[in-house]
Structure formats: C-alpha cells, structure tokens
C-alpha positions in Angstrom: 0.0 0.0 0.0 1.5 3.3 -1.1 1.0 6.1 1.4 0.8 9.8 0.7 3.0 12.2 2.6 0.1 13.3 4.9 -0.7 9.7 5.6 2.9 9.0 6.6 2.9 12.0 8.9 -0.3 10.8 10.6 1.1 7.3 11.2 4.2 9.0 12.8 1.8 11.0 15.0 0.1 7.8 16.0 3.4 6.2 17.1 4.4 9.4 19.0 1.1 9.4 20.9 1.8 5.9 22.0 5.3 6.8 23.0 3.9 9.6 25.2 1.5 7.1 26.8 -1.6 8.3 25.0 -3.7 5.4 23.6 -5.2 6.6 20.3 -7.8 3.8 20.2 -8.9 3.4 23.8 -11.3 0.5 24.7 -13.3 2.2 27.5 -16.5 4.0 26.7 -16.8 7.8 26.8 -20.1 9.2 28.3 -21.8 11.8 26.2 -24.5 14.0 27.9 -24.9 16.8 25.3 -24.8 17.7 21.6 -23.5 20.7 19.7 -26.8 21.7 18.2 -28.7 21.5 21.5 -26.1 23.6 23.3 -26.1 26.3 20.5 -29.9 26.5 20.5 -30.5 26.4 24.3 -27.5 28.0 26.0 -28.4 31.0 28.1 -25.5 33.0 29.5 -27.8 34.5 32.3 -29.0 31.1 33.4 -25.4 29.8 33.2 -26.6 26.4 32.1 -24.6 23.7 30.4 -21.8 23.9 32.9 -20.8 20.3 33.0 -21.1 18.9 29.4 -19.5 15.9 27.8 -19.3 15.8 24.0 -17.6 13.5 21.5 -17.0 13.9 17.8 -14.4 14.8 15.1 -12.0 17.7 15.2 -12.7 19.7 12.0 -10.5 22.8 12.6 -7.5 23.5 14.9 -6.2 27.0 15.5 -3.6 28.5 17.8 -0.5 27.2 19.5 1.2 27.5 22.8 -0.9 27.7 26.0 -4.3 28.3 24.2 -5.8 26.5 21.3 -9.2 26.7 19.5 -10.8 23.8 17.6 -14.2 22.9 16.1 -15.7 19.7 17.1 -18.4 18.1 14.9 -20.7 15.6 16.4 -23.9 14.0 14.9 -25.9 17.2 15.3 -23.4 19.9 14.1 -20.3 21.9 15.1 -19.3 23.7 18.2 -16.1 25.6 19.1 -13.7 24.3 21.7 -11.5 26.6 23.9 -8.6 24.6 25.0 -6.3 26.2 27.6 -3.3 24.2 28.9 -3.8 25.0 32.6 -7.5 23.9 32.4 -6.8 20.6 30.6 -3.7 19.7 32.7 -4.1 21.4 36.1 -2.3 18.7 38.1 -0.6 16.7 35.5 2.7 17.0 33.5 2.0 20.0 31.3 4.8 18.9 28.9 2.2 16.5 27.5 -0.1 19.3 26.4 1.8 20.9 23.6 2.7 17.9 21.5 -0.7 16.2 22.0 -2.9 19.3 21.2 -0.9 21.4 18.9 1.2 18.8 17.0 -0.3 15.4 17.1 -4.0 16.3 16.9 -5.2 16.2 13.3 -8.4 17.2 11.5 -10.7 14.1 11.4 -9.5 12.7 14.8 -12.2 11.7 17.2 -12.0 13.2 20.7 -14.0 13.4 23.8 -14.2 16.6 25.9 -15.7 17.7 29.1 -16.2 21.3 30.1 -18.4 24.3 30.7 -20.1 26.4 28.0 -19.5 30.1 27.7 -19.4 32.9 25.1 -16.1 34.2 23.8 -15.4 37.9 23.4 -16.3 37.6 19.7 -19.7 36.2 20.6 -19.0 32.6 19.8 -20.7 29.9 22.0 -17.9 27.6 23.0 -16.8 24.9 25.4 -14.1 25.7 27.9 -12.4 22.3 27.9 -11.5 20.8 31.3 -10.8 17.2 30.1 -9.6 16.1 26.7 -9.4 12.4 25.5 -8.3 10.8 22.3 -11.0 8.4 21.1 -9.8 7.5 17.5 -6.9 8.6 15.4 -7.7 9.3 11.7 -5.0 8.1 9.4 -6.3 9.6 6.2 -6.9 13.4 5.8 -10.4 14.6 5.2 -11.1 16.8 2.1 -11.6 20.1 3.9 -14.0 22.6 2.4 -12.5 26.1 2.6 -14.7 29.2 2.8 -13.8 32.8 2.1 -15.9 35.9 2.2 -15.8 38.1 -0.9 -15.1 41.6 0.4 -16.7 43.2 -2.7 -19.9 41.2 -2.9 -20.2 39.9 0.7 -20.9 36.4 -0.5 -19.2 33.3 1.0 -17.1 31.6 -1.7 -16.4 27.9 -1.3 -13.1 26.2 -2.4 -12.0 22.6 -2.6 -15.6 21.3 -2.0 -16.0 17.5 -2.1 -18.4 17.5 -5.0 -17.2 14.8 -7.5 -20.1 12.3 -7.7 -17.8 9.4 -8.4 -15.9 10.0 -5.1 -19.0 11.1 -3.1 -21.0 7.9 -3.9 -18.0 5.5 -3.5 -16.8 7.2 -0.3 -20.2 8.1 1.2 -18.6 8.0 4.6 -16.5 11.0 3.7 -19.4 12.7 1.9 -21.4 12.6 5.1 -18.7 14.1 7.2 -17.8 17.0 5.0 -21.2 17.8 3.3 -23.8 18.3 6.1 -26.6 18.8 3.6 -26.2 15.1 2.5 -26.9 13.9 6.0 -30.2 15.9 5.9 -31.3 13.9 2.9 -31.1 10.7 4.6 -32.7 12.0 7.8 -35.7 13.0 5.6 -35.6 9.5 3.9 -36.0 7.9 7.3 -38.9 10.2 8.0 -40.6 9.1 4.8 -40.4 5.5 5.9 -41.3 6.1 9.5 -44.3 8.3 8.8 -45.7 5.8 6.3 -45.2 2.9 8.7 -46.9 4.9 11.5 -49.9 5.6 9.2 -50.3 1.9 8.3 -49.9 0.8 11.9 -52.6 3.2 13.0 -55.0 1.5 10.5 -54.3 -1.9 12.1 -52.3 -3.3 9.2 -49.3 -5.6 10.1 -45.7 -5.2 8.9 -44.3 -8.5 7.7 -41.2 -10.0 6.0 -41.2 -12.2 2.9 -38.4 -14.1 1.2 -35.7 -12.3 -0.7 -34.4 -15.5 -2.3 -37.2 -17.0 -4.3 -37.5 -20.1 -6.5 -39.7 -18.2 -9.0 -39.1 -14.5 -9.8 -42.8 -13.4 -9.8 -44.9 -10.4 -9.1 -43.5 -8.0 -11.8 -42.2 -7.8 -15.3 -38.5 -7.6 -14.9 -35.2 -9.5 -15.4 -34.0 -11.1 -12.2 -30.6 -11.8 -10.7 -30.0 -15.5 -10.6 -27.9 -17.5 -8.1 -27.6 -21.1 -6.9 -28.1 -22.8 -3.6 -25.4 -25.4 -3.2 -27.0 -27.5 -0.5 -30.4 -27.8 -2.2 -28.7 -27.9 -5.6 -31.3 -25.6 -7.1 -31.4 -22.2 -8.9 -32.8 -19.2 -6.9 -33.5 -15.6 -7.8 -33.3 -12.3 -5.9 -36.8 -11.1 -5.7 -38.1 -8.5 -8.3 -41.2 -8.0 -6.2 -42.8 -9.4 -3.0 -46.4 -9.2 -4.3 -47.1 -12.9 -4.6 -46.0 -13.7 -1.1 -47.9 -10.9 0.5 -51.1 -12.0 -1.3 -50.5 -15.5 0.1 -50.7 -13.9 3.5 -54.1 -12.4 2.6 -55.2 -15.9 1.7 -53.9 -17.0 5.1 -56.4 -14.7 6.9 -54.7 -11.4 7.5 -56.8 -8.3 6.6 -53.9 -6.0 5.9 -50.1 -6.6 5.4 -47.3 -4.4 4.3 -43.6 -4.7 3.8 -40.6 -2.3 3.2 -38.0 -4.2 1.3 -35.2 -4.4 -1.1 -36.0 -5.4 -4.7 -33.5 -6.4 -7.3 -33.8 -6.1 -11.0 -31.1 -7.0 -13.4 -31.6 -4.0 -15.7 -30.2 -0.7 -16.8 -28.9 2.0 -14.5 -29.6 5.8 -14.9 -30.5 8.8 -12.8 -33.8 7.2 -11.7 -32.9 3.5 -11.7 -30.7 1.4 -9.5 -30.5 -2.4 -9.7 -31.2 -2.6 -5.9 -34.0 -0.4 -4.7 -36.4 -0.1 -1.8 -40.2 -0.5 -2.3 -43.2 -0.6 0.1 -46.0 -3.0 -0.9 -49.3 -3.2 1.0 -52.4 -5.4 0.5 -55.7 -4.8 2.2 -58.6 -7.3 2.0 -62.1 -6.3 1.0 -60.9 -3.1 -0.8 -60.5 -2.1 -4.4 -58.3 0.3 -6.5 -60.8 3.2 -6.1 -60.5 3.0 -2.3 -56.7 2.8 -2.7 -56.6 6.1 -4.5 -58.1 7.9 -1.5 -55.8 6.0 0.9 -52.7 7.0 -1.1 -53.6 10.7 -1.1 -54.2 10.6 2.7 -50.9 8.8 3.3 -48.7 10.9 1.0 -50.1 14.1 2.5 -49.1 12.9 5.9 -45.6 11.9 4.6 -45.0 15.2 3.0 -45.9 17.1 6.2 -43.7 14.8 8.3 -40.7 15.4 6.0 -41.0 19.1 5.1 -43.7 20.5 7.4 -45.9 21.3 4.3 -47.8 19.4 1.6 -45.9 21.4 -1.1 -42.4 20.4 -2.3 -40.2 21.8 -5.0 -39.1 19.2 -7.5 -36.7 20.7 -9.9 -38.5 23.8 -11.2 -42.0 22.5 -10.3 -43.9 23.0 -7.1 -45.7 19.8 -6.4 -48.8 19.7 -4.2 -49.0 16.4 -2.4 -52.4 17.1 -0.8 -55.3 15.4 -2.7 -57.4 14.9 -4.5 -55.2 14.0 -7.5 -56.2 14.1 -11.1 -57.5 10.8 -12.6 -57.2 9.9 -16.3 -57.3 6.6 -18.1 -54.3 5.4 -20.1 -56.2 5.5 -23.4 -57.5 9.0 -22.7 -54.0 10.2 -21.7 -52.5 8.8 -24.9 -55.3 10.5 -27.0 -54.8 13.8 -25.1 -51.1 14.1 -25.8 -50.8 12.4 -29.2 -54.3 12.9 -30.8 -54.4 9.1 -31.5 -57.1 6.8 -30.1 -55.3 3.4 -29.6 -58.2 1.8 -27.6 -59.3 -0.5 -30.4 -56.0 -1.1 -32.2 -54.5 -4.5 -32.6 -50.8 -5.2 -32.5 -50.2 -4.5 -36.2 -52.0 -1.1 -36.0 -50.0 -0.2 -32.9 -46.7 -1.0 -34.7 -47.6 1.4 -37.4 -48.4 4.1 -34.8 -45.0 3.6 -33.1 -43.3 3.9 -36.5 -45.2 7.2 -37.2 -44.3 8.5 -33.8 -40.6 7.5 -34.2 -40.7 5.1 -31.2 -38.3 2.3 -31.3 -39.8 -1.2 -30.8 -38.9 -4.8 -31.5 -40.6 -8.0 -32.4 -40.8 -9.4 -28.9 -43.3 -6.7 -27.8 -46.9 -7.6 -27.7 -49.9 -5.3 -27.6 -49.5 -4.3 -24.0 -45.8 -3.4 -24.3 -46.5 -1.4 -27.5 -49.1 0.7 -25.7 -46.7 1.2 -22.8 -43.9 2.4 -25.1 -46.2 4.9 -26.7 -47.3 6.2 -23.2 -43.7 6.3 -21.9 -42.4 8.3 -24.9 -45.3 10.7 -25.5 -47.3 11.1 -22.2 -45.3 10.4 -19.1 -43.2 13.6 -19.1 -46.4 15.7 -19.1 -47.8 14.4 -15.8 -46.2 16.8 -13.4 -48.8 17.3 -10.6 -49.8 14.0 -8.9 -51.9 12.1 -11.5 -53.5 8.7 -11.4 -53.3 6.9 -14.7 -56.1 4.4 -14.6 -57.7 1.4 -16.4 -54.8 -0.2 -18.2 -55.2 -2.7 -21.2 -55.5 -6.3 -19.8 -52.4 -7.3 -21.8 -50.2 -5.0 -19.6 -51.2 -6.3 -16.2 -51.4 -10.1 -15.6 -52.1 -9.7 -11.9 -55.0 -7.2 -11.9 -58.7 -7.9 -11.9 -60.8 -7.3 -15.1 -62.5 -4.0 -15.1 -66.0 -4.2 -13.8 -67.4 -2.0 -16.6 -64.9 -1.7 -19.5 -64.1 -4.7 -21.6 -60.5 -5.4 -22.3 -59.2 -3.2 -19.4 -58.1 -4.0 -15.8 -58.6 -2.1 -12.5 -55.2 -0.6 -12.1 -53.7 2.8 -11.5 -50.1 4.2 -11.5 -49.4 7.4 -9.7 -47.1 9.8 -11.7 -45.4 12.8 -10.2 -43.1 15.2 -12.0 -43.2 12.8 -15.0 -42.1 9.7 -13.0 -44.0 6.7 -11.8 -44.1 6.6 -8.0 -46.8 4.1 -7.1 -48.7 1.2 -8.7 -51.9 -0.4 -7.5 -54.5 -2.9 -8.5 -57.8 -4.4 -7.6 -56.1 -7.7 -7.3 -57.0 -10.7 -9.4 -58.4 -13.4 -7.2 -59.9 -15.7 -9.9 -57.5 -18.6 -10.0 -58.8 -19.8 -13.4 -58.4 -16.3 -14.9 -55.0 -16.0 -13.3 -53.8 -19.2 -14.8 -54.8 -18.0 -18.3 -53.0 -14.7 -17.8 -49.8 -16.5 -16.8 -50.1 -18.7 -19.8 -50.3 -15.6 -22.0 -47.1 -14.4 -20.4 -45.4 -17.7 -21.3 -46.3 -17.1 -24.9 -44.6 -13.7 -24.8 -41.5 -15.3 -23.2 -41.4 -17.7 -26.1 -41.3 -14.7 -28.4 -38.2 -13.5 -26.6 -39.6 -11.2 -24.0 -37.2 -11.7 -21.1 -39.4 -9.6 -18.8 -42.5 -11.7 -19.1 -43.8 -13.2 -15.9 -43.4 -16.9 -15.1 -46.2 -19.3 -14.1 -46.2 -19.8 -10.3 -48.1 -23.0 -9.5 -47.9 -22.5 -5.7 -49.4 -19.0 -6.0 -52.2 -20.5 -8.2 -52.8 -23.2 -5.6 -53.1 -20.5 -2.9 -55.7 -18.6 -5.0 -57.6 -21.9 -5.4 -58.1 -22.0 -1.6 -59.7 -18.6 -1.9 -58.5 -15.0 -1.6 -61.0 -12.3 -0.6 -61.4 -9.2 -2.7 -58.1 -7.2 -2.2 -56.5 -4.0 -3.2 -52.7 -3.9 -3.4 -50.2 -1.0 -3.8 -46.5 -0.6 -4.3 -44.6 2.7 -3.8 -41.0 3.3 -4.8 -39.4 4.8 -1.6 -36.3 6.0 -3.5 -38.2 8.0 -6.0 -40.6 9.4 -3.4 -37.6 10.5 -1.4 -36.0 12.1 -4.4 -39.1 14.2 -4.9 -39.5 15.2 -1.2 -35.8 16.2 -1.0 -35.6 17.8 -4.5 -32.9 15.5 -5.8 -32.6 14.7 -9.6 -30.5 11.5 -9.1 -31.4 8.3 -7.3 -27.8 8.0 -6.3 -28.3 11.0 -4.0 -30.9 9.2 -1.8 -29.1 5.8 -1.6 -26.3 5.6 1.0 -24.3 3.2 -1.2 -25.6 3.2 -4.8 -24.4 0.5 -7.1 -21.2 1.5 -9.1 -18.6 0.1 -11.5 -15.7 -1.8 -9.9 -13.1 0.7 -8.5 -10.0 0.8 -10.7 
C-alpha cells in the first residue's frame, strides 16, 4: 500500500502518541451528555446552564499554538467551538504532554471526547471551555476540507475545494457525510418518509411482515432477475423482483392487511432514476378495491410530506408539487389520446406497430400489444404528468395480476401514480380468480417464447393459494427511493441511496 506524505505523517503521529503514553484507540467508553446543536440552541448565559457537558466527535478545525488553542468539534448534530487552555486541561498533570498532543499530534478528522463548561467568547461565539480532553480514535487519512472565504466586494461566501465529485462522493459516502452536512439531511428525511408511512399503516391496524428475498420463482412483476444457486439444495434461486405474490399468500392465510418495506433487485439498466437494488413498500388490504386505494394514497402521502418538510408542497426541480389530494385521474387510453391525438383503444398489434413507426418510437418483435401501448405512453405522455396524477384502467395485456374492469371490456382495474413525469406508485384491484390468473400466466409464457425476457413466469404454488380462496383485495407498491428524491428535490437516485451500485473501482 503506497501512502501519501500526509498519511505517513499521521502514522508517525500515531506512534508518537503511544510513546507519550496516550492510547489513540482506547477501549473504554466515553459518556456523552450533550450535543452541539442543543447547546447552541438552548445555552443561556444568564442562566449559566450547560456547565458540565461531555461531547464527542471529530475535530474539524484546529487553530492556535502554545498555551491556548481553538478547535471545532463536529458531532452528529453539528459543530461547536472548543476553547482549550493548557492550565485547564492539565491542572495537576505533567504539562509537557499538552503541547505535543494538542498542537502537533491532533489532526483534522480525529475523534476526541471533551468535558467542560459552555461560555461565550469575546467575539460572541458559543464555546466549550475544555477541562478534560481524551483521544478516542486517530484518523490516518486526511479529510477533504472545504475552505470558505468571504468576498469583500460582494459579501458572498465563496467555497473552495468542496467534495463534489459524484464518483468520489457515492463511492466514499462515509467521507461525503462528514464534509457535506446537507447530505446527512437527505437521509434524515428519507428515514422520516419510511417512519411516517409505517406509522400511518400501523394506525390502520395493518401488520408489517417480512417475505423471502431468495425466491424459487421471480414473480410479481415484469423484470429481469438476478440468478444465483443454492449449493445445499442444488437448485437455482432468484433475488426477488417483487414481494407481491408472497404478500397475497398472507391475505389468503387470513390477514386483513399486510405491508412490507423491502429491497427489490432487477437486473436491468442504470440511470438517474434506476438502481438495480431499490427499496419498495408494498401493501395489501382485504375487502378493498383500487378506487378506495386512491383515497388512501392521497391521505398517506399528504401525511408523509408534512412529516418530511412541514408542508404538503415540495419543490421538485422547477416545479412546485402539491401532495395534498385529490389527485387528477385519467385513463391510459385518454391520456395517450390527449397528448398524441391518437385513439389506440381499439387497435390491434399491427396497427400499434404502425403508430409507433409514425411517432418514431423504437420497438422490437418481442413486444406484444401491452408493451407497445406502454412504449407509446412512456415516450409521449409520461413527461407531461407533473402534478400528482392517477393513470387508470390499463389494457389487460399489460397487467397479468389485476382484476378485469367491472365495466370496461379489455381493461383492468389498475392505476399508477405519476409525479413530476415519473411513476411513484402502482396499484390494482387484485385478481383473485385462479382460473383467470392461470390464463394470464399462460399468455405471459407465450410472450416469453417470443423472446420477452421480462415476461412473468407461471407460479403453481401461488395459483394453488388462490384456489383455496383469496378475498377481494387491493394492493399497492410505492417506490421509496423516487418518493424520497421528490421530497428532497434530488434529480438523481444515487443522492438518496447511501451506497448506490457502481462500477468496480480501478
């Protein structure tokens, strides 16, 4: 391993600390009773509170030499200034230790623990007068330190050497979180998205469950799976592309409402809105239909938006999105007609191929009627659906797991929720007729024979479950990553994943 000059110096400092009798990686715990943000928000000089605080975190700035030093400590809540005076830190000990430890061997990025009293300096800075100082962990690599300078002419703060390269940020997220505080806020909000949704479901009496990630059949969606092999059982297995079929088995088993937050895996392309590993929430509620589900989604997402941002409105790019319902509803056929002027509702496969050619949409011979309609929609309609919009009543060929429409021949009871031109949620009145379901699976097998590698497979055990009887049920899936992107105004999915998938590091 080739070390940089700074890394060599830090390793030398590590050795010198040990020679001085200072353990740079102590085993004992350090008690913390306060955080930087709380102190800066609540300290009152008149009340003289926070007079015995213990904090721990990284040293981000060190200034001064000799008997007095200033430093900035960054903990999980923010930064606060430390005032370190030799006589305070070492009142009864050998003061010869102070200078080398504090002014020479302390590096930016080191973890330390301090105990002291809060006060305000002459310059008005809330600070901690350090009385005890302890090394907790020595950093052997230097952090990329962001430098700030005030422009005297404009008064603006200019930033230099910022850690902004996406390749480095995503690959070294641990560094990104340390030096870019706004990144931490994104993931705090992501946690609020999940927790507020979970809280809403729990209040309704629905149960959170877990279903298999390794599956013998990759069912529940139209997508290419990741394949693996189980050595002991000597059988192929697949990382799940959806958890739908297992959750519906639980409805068969007698639960009225079940939901799951889980990782899904699809062996497909990667771009700014797709990652091969992503998080989805799926929920199934017995005795409900897709119309009821639309109202539930509006109520749920309003609550999520309020929990995350304190308002039902959110800026997504240049668009202000209103998450409070009701949302617009339009059928797929009507949406295509609205934005292309073409009525595709009665067209067969050959006619749809001609339309795609006229609209300059690339297609191939593996695509059946449903996929052709989906391509037209994706190319000509999707980008126009900015405010939350339910796209409803899909052609039966596109949705093998949804119930036939109660009034419209050739359609199913399905909606997708589009926000800012992207799909965020997908829901059905679930198909619970086992004979119809078998026929739909068989139609998918025909598409697979034509070369469609995203066609669904036939799941005999799921069909057996349906034959035991499943009550009328409505199901919903929400993409947590995309929803988080919108509520935090991020244009790339990589910004809302701690560790997005990347090419191998060279």
